[in-house]
N, C-alpha and C positions, 0 to 999 in steps of 0.2 A: 365248280362245274364238273359234273360227273358224266362219263361216257357209258358206264355200265361195264360189263365184262369184256376185256380185250384178249387177243390171242398173241402169244409171243412168237417171233420169227427171227430169222437171220438175214440181214441185207446182203444181196449179191451184186446187183448193178442197177443203175438208173438207165432206162431205155430212152426216155425223153422227159420233158418237163412234167408230164402227168403220170407216167407209168414207170414202175420199178419191178425188178425181179427179186423175190425173197424165197427163203426156204422155210416151210412150216412142217414140222414132224417128218422131215426127210423128203418132202414133196416141193418142187419148185413151182411157184405161182407168180402171175402178174398181178400187181396191186396198184391201186390209185394213190398217187402222192398228193396229199392235201397241202402242198406248198409249191408254188412255181418258181421260188427263188433258187439260187444256186445250191446252197446247203452242202457245199463240198466237204466242209469240215465235219459234217454229221453223217452224211450218207457214204460211209466208208465200208468196203466189203468186210464182212465178218462182224460188224456191229449188230447188237441185238436191237430189234425194232418191235414196236407194239402196234397191233392192227385191230381196227374196228370192223366187224362184219358189216357188209353193205346192206344186208336184209333184202336184197333183190337177187333171186336165183338166176334171173336172165342176164344179169350184168357180167361182162367179160372179166372184170376185176372184182373178185369176191370180197376184198377187204380194202379199207382205207388205211394208209400209213399215217399214224397219229404222233408217235413219239419214238425217239432214238436213245439208246443207252450207249454213252461214249465209253471209250476204253478205260477212262478213269472212274467208271461206275456211275457218273452223273446221268440223270434222266432229263432229256430235253424234249419239251413239247414243241412240235413243228407244224401243228395244224394251223393253217392261216385263218380258219374260221374261229379259233378259240379266243384270240385277243379281244374281239368285240363282245363276245359272250361273257367272258370273265369280267371285262370292264363294266358292262351293264350291271352285273351282280354287285360289283364293288361300288359303283356310283350310287346305286339304290340303297346300299348299306351305309352311305355317308362318307365314302372314300375321299371326296373333294368338298366336304362340307354339306350344309343343308341346301338341297336343290328341290325344285318342283317341276312337275310336268315333263319328265324325261321322255324323249322320243328318239327313236333310231331312224337313220337314213332320211335326214331332213334336207330338202333342196333349198339352196340360197343362190339366186341368180342362175348361172349355168353349172353350178357344182352341187354335189350332194355330200353333206358332212355326216360323220358317223353318228353323232348325237347332238341334240339340242335340248336344253333345259332352261329353267329360270333360276337365277341366283341373285338374291338381294334386290329383286324387282327389275332386273335387266336380263336380256337374253344371254345364254351361256352356250357357246359352241365348243364341242370337243371332237378332236380327230385322234384316232387310235392307230398306233403303229406297233405291229408285232415284231419282236427282235429275237432272232435265234443265233446270231453270230457273236461269239465270245472267245476271247483268247487272253490268258494270263489275268483273268479277273476284269477285263475291259470288254464291255458289251458295245457293239457298234451297229448302226443302221444307216443306210440300207446295205444289204449284201449284194445288190445289183441296182443300177440306176432306176429311179422311179420318177417319171414325169408327173404322174398323178399326185404322188405325195408332195412333190415340190410345189405344184400348183396350189394344193390345199394349204400348205404352210404359209405361202405368200398371201393367200386370200384371208387366212385367219389374222394376219398382221393388219390387213386393211379393216377387218371387222373390229379388231381391238382398238384401232385408231378412231373408229366411229363410236366408241363408248361401250361396246359389248365386252362381256367377260369371255375369254377364249383360252383354250388349253390344247397342247399336244401331249397326249399320254402315251409314253413308250412302255409297252408291256413286254418285259424281258422274260421269255418263256422257259425259265430255269432258275436255279439258285447258283450262287458262286460268283456273281458279278459284283464288284465293289464300286464301279463307276461306269457311266454311259457316256460315250462320245459319238459324234457324227462320224461316219465312215469317210473321212477326208480323201482317202486314196481312191475310193470308188466313185464318189459323187460330191466333190467339194461344194457344188452349188447348193446341195441340201444343207450342209453345215452353215453356209452363209445365210441361207433362208431362216434357219433356226436362230441365228444371232440377230438378224433383223427383226424376227417375230418377237423374241424376248425383249428387244429394245422398244417394241411397240406396245408391250404389256401382256403378250401372250405367255401363259404359264407353261413351262417345259418341265414335265414331270415324268420320272422313270420309276417303275415299280418292278420288283422281281416276282417270281411265282414259286409256290410249292408245287412240284410235279410228282405225281405217283402214277403207277399204271392205272389208267381209267379215271384219273382226276387231275385237274389243274385249277389253282386258285391264286389270285393276287395276294402277295404277302407283305413285303416291306419296301420302303423307298430306297432308291439307289442314287448316289450323287450324280449330278449332271455337269459335265465339263465341256464347254463349247469353245475352249481355247484353240485358236488356229494353230496348226503345226508350223514350226519354224522351217523356213526354206533355206537350205544350205547354199551359200554363194560359191560359185565356181570361178577360179582364176584362170 
């Protein structure tokens, strides 16, 4: 997935979920943040950021914040629109085997799943989750509780029990993660839902990404660890 030419800036502060202040060529600007998650480990004052021009001169925020360069030099894509786009490219290229009739945003009951295709003559439902939280090589999702994500994982389990092929695809928007785990500290229910889903036959797949200024693409598989954390007993 290519964005085209991006502008480099320096992150100053996040004003709210949607707007941040950055410095570009010595000028302070308000920019749109394309991620409503917390992203506290990324949006650190002084970090370099990469910005996509909005193309709309009437907009109050002339750029969208797309990626962050951490202090260790790694570039993290934090665009919440990117995971579905790179997932579609990857799926069409055979990332999850031979599939047909791939469609995005397909309604099933009262829910809308990211993708539906056909695989081996049966429906194939795929829900994509973008992951930007990583520490010490461990990628975790979610970085904030997600009721929608929890609902979809539980519904995929039901669809799998009914004989459909189903998958949760975790798109880790960076390199450097060697394992994916649910964020048990933030939302243990999501981890439990993944365990239940896998038991029902849902495929839990994590893939990292190659990220460059102006580009992000799915690259290699990352191990998935759904082990529940041990609870220390107090005496």
